[in-house]
C-alpha positions in Angstrom: -12.9 -21.9 6.0 -10.7 -19.6 8.1 -11.4 -19.6 11.8 -10.7 -15.8 12.2 -9.6 -12.6 10.7 -6.7 -10.8 12.4 -6.5 -7.1 11.9 -2.9 -5.9 11.8 -1.7 -2.6 13.2 1.9 -1.7 12.9 4.0 0.0 15.5 6.3 1.2 12.8 3.6 3.3 11.1 1.5 6.2 12.4 -1.2 5.5 14.9 -3.1 8.6 13.7 -5.3 6.5 11.4 -8.6 4.9 12.3 -8.2 1.6 10.5 -6.0 -1.5 10.5 -3.1 -1.6 8.0 -3.8 -5.1 6.9 -6.2 -8.1 7.5 -4.8 -11.6 7.7 -6.6 -14.9 7.2 -4.6 -18.0 8.0 -5.9 -20.8 5.7 -4.9 -24.5 6.1 -2.1 -24.1 3.4 -1.5 -20.4 3.1 -1.7 -16.9 4.7 -3.9 -14.4 2.9 -3.3 -10.7 3.5 -5.3 -7.7 2.3 -3.8 -4.3 3.0 -5.5 -1.0 3.5 -4.3 1.6 1.0 -0.8 2.6 2.0 -0.7 6.4 2.2 2.2 8.9 2.1 2.1 9.5 5.9 5.1 9.8 8.2 5.0 8.3 11.7 3.4 11.4 13.1 0.5 11.1 10.6 1.6 14.0 8.4 1.4 13.8 4.6 5.0 13.8 3.2 6.1 15.5 -0.1 3.0 17.6 -0.8 2.7 18.2 -4.6 5.3 15.5 -5.4 3.9 12.3 -7.0 7.3 10.6 -7.0 8.2 11.5 -3.4 4.7 10.4 -2.2 5.0 7.1 -4.1 8.3 6.3 -2.4 6.7 6.9 1.0 3.7 4.9 0.1 5.8 1.9 -0.9 7.9 2.2 2.3 4.7 2.2 4.3 3.3 -0.7 2.3 6.4 -2.7 3.0 6.0 -2.0 6.8 2.4 -3.1 6.7 3.3 -6.3 4.9 6.2 -6.9 7.3 3.8 -6.5 10.2 1.4 -9.0 8.6 4.2 -11.5 8.2 4.5 -11.4 4.4 6.9 -10.0 1.9 6.5 -7.9 -1.3 7.2 -11.1 -3.3 4.0 -12.6 -1.8 1.9 -9.8 -3.4 -0.6 -11.3 -5.9 -2.4 -8.0 -6.8 -2.0 -4.2 -6.3 -4.2 -1.3 -7.0 -2.5 2.1 -7.4 -4.5 5.3 -7.0 -3.2 8.6 -8.2 -5.1 11.9 -7.6 -4.7 13.2 -11.1 -6.2 13.1 -14.6 -2.8 13.6 -16.2 -1.4 10.3 -17.5 2.2 11.6 -16.9 1.4 11.8 -13.1 0.1 8.3 -13.1 3.2 7.0 -15.0 5.5 8.8 -12.5 3.8 7.2 -9.5 3.7 3.8 -11.3 7.4 3.9 -12.1 8.2 4.2 -8.4 5.8 1.4 -7.5 7.4 -0.9 -10.0 10.9 0.0 -8.8 10.0 -1.1 -5.3 8.6 -4.4 -6.5 11.7 -5.3 -8.4 11.6 -8.4 -10.5 8.3 -9.4 -8.8 5.6 -8.0 -11.2 2.1 -9.0 -9.9 -1.0 -7.9 -11.7 -2.0 -4.3 -10.9 -4.6 -1.7 -11.6 -3.5 1.9 -12.1 -6.2 4.5 -11.6 -6.5 8.3 -11.8 -8.9 9.5 -9.2 -10.4 12.9 -8.3 -9.2 13.0 -4.6 -7.7 10.8 -1.9 -8.4 10.8 1.8 -5.7 12.8 3.5 -4.8 16.5 3.0 -2.4 16.9 0.1 -2.4 13.2 -0.7 -1.6 12.3 -4.3 -0.8 8.5 -4.2 -2.1 5.4 -2.5 -1.4 1.7 -3.0 -3.3 -1.3 -1.7 -2.1 -4.9 -2.1 -3.3 -8.5 -1.7 -0.6 -11.0 -0.7 -0.7 -14.8 -0.3 2.1 -16.8 1.4 2.6 -20.4 2.1 
């Protein structure tokens, strides 16, 4: 059993959120990391690229990378992602998914892609959460 959970905040991401960017559990043989949903926020806490699924997906993946870096893991340590897109249009989901996949490169962990009614920030269209495991 892990001795503790470390909540990770990143000084490279906005401090205008009321949650940790990741949680880390150091196990005897591995480090497990669960991220909060990465959102399309700039360092001032503003939603970038309003109305633009592709633009927001790029910002989300940039922010996810920063959260993973702050937690001491890499994108190649991701074992599962969940991608949320505020749309009922499959084309919007595919547009966001294409960006997510491009940022993961050859590493293609299992993922769930969901169309949802709304996300938490003004004008937010895309969010991605991840689970990572590193030895």
